[in-house]
Every structure is written in C-alpha cells, then in structure tokens.
N, C-alpha and C positions, 0 to 999 in steps of 0.2 A: 178245551174251552178257549185257550189262548189263540189257536189257529182260527177259530170262528170270530173271535174278537178282532184279530188282525185283518181277516177278510172283510169284516164290517168297516174297519178303519179304511181299507182300500176303497170300498164302495163310497163312503163319505168323501174321501179325498177326490175320487173321480167325479162325483156330483159337484163338489166345490170347484174343481178345476174346470169342468165344462161350463158351469154357471158363471164363474167370474174370470175365467181365462188365466188363473193363477197356477203356479207350479204346485203340485200336490205336497211338496215338502212342508208348506206352512201348516198342513194338517197331519201329514205322515210322521214327521220328526217328533213333534210334541206328543202325538198319540203313541208312538213306539216307546218314548221315554216315560210318559206318565201312565199309560195303560198296560203296556207290555213289559215295562220295567227294564228296558234295554239301556245300557250305558249310552251316553250322548254320542260318542264316536261310532258305536255300532249302529245307532239309529240313523246317523248321517250316512254311513256307508250303505245301509240297507235301503234308504231312500234313493240313493244314487243307483243302486242295483235295479230298482224298479224302472228307471229310465232306460235300461238296456233293452227292454222289451217295447214293442210298439203299443203301449198301453193306452195312449190317448188318440189313436187313429180314428176311432169312431166319433169322438167329440170334434176333432179337427175336421172331419168330413162334413159334419153338420154346418160348421162355419164356412167351409169352402164352398158348399152348395149355394150358400147365400152370398157368395162373393165378398166374404168378410175376412179374408186372409191376405196379407201382403207377403207373398212368397219370397221376394228378394230380401225383405227385412228378416223374415224367419230364417233364411239361410245364413245371413250375417250374424244374427243372434246365436244361432246354433254353432257357428264357427267360434265365436267368442266363448260360448258355454263349453265347448270342447276343450279349449286350452285353459280357460278359467277354472274348470273343475280339477284339472291337474294341479294347478297352482294352489287352489283352495284345499284340496285333499292333503297336499304336503304341509300347508300351513296348519291345518287342523291337527295333524299328527304331532306338531310341536307344542300344542296347547294342552294344559291339564284339563280334565273333564269339566270341573266347575267353571273354569274360564270360558270354555267353549259353549257350555250351556248358557251362561250369562250373556255372552256375545250374541248368541242366537235370539235370546229373549229381547235384548236391546234392539236388534234388527227388526223383530216383529213389532215392537212398540213404536219405533221410528216410522215404519211403513204405515201402521195404524194411525198414528198422529198426523202424518202427512195427508192421508186420505180423509180423515175427519175434518181437518182444517182447510182443505182446498175447496174452492168454489165448485 
C-alpha cells in the first residue's frame, strides 16, 4: 500500500508542478514525511533523487510549445541549482532532524505568506 500511496503522491506533485510551475518538493517532502513516515533527511534526499530523472519533461514541453519558457534563465537557474544542491545537502547533513523539519516548514510559511500578501 505504501508504494501506491507514494505513486499517488508523485502524481499529485506532478499536477501541482505542472499547474503552478513549482518544484515538486513542496508536495513531495511533506508527503514523504507525513504520509510515508520517512525521516526528514531521507525525504529530502528522496525528493532530490526524483530530479535525477527527466520527470517533468512532458510538463515543460507543454509550456515550451506555447513559447512560455525562458531557456537562458532556465539554464542559469539550473546551474545555480546544481551547485546549490551540493551546498544545501552538506548543510542539511549537519542539522538535527527536528531543526531541518522546522526550517523547511518556515520556508513554506514564508513563501505562502509572500504569495498571499503580494498584489
């Protein structure tokens, strides 16, 4: 049953990613922690492992067909993500699980607050 639940989580994350253009981690990480009962560090690592596969290519192509992708920006963001993930992975390894979980929750709250309060 857990594999079915995790596959459903992936489907929901894919829909949310395609719909809002967000990284699936805002759905995948909390889902893996709360539903699949993974430790925070394992949920983070699993979410990053998902990015190793070209899982969003079909959603990207839908936006690309409508000329709604800035490829130079995407390349620079990807470059930053490449090195940033290395730094972030090392930093996460230094934090105890409760601190990492709280930091992730604060990030989600800050993003949500900014979106709610912006015009």
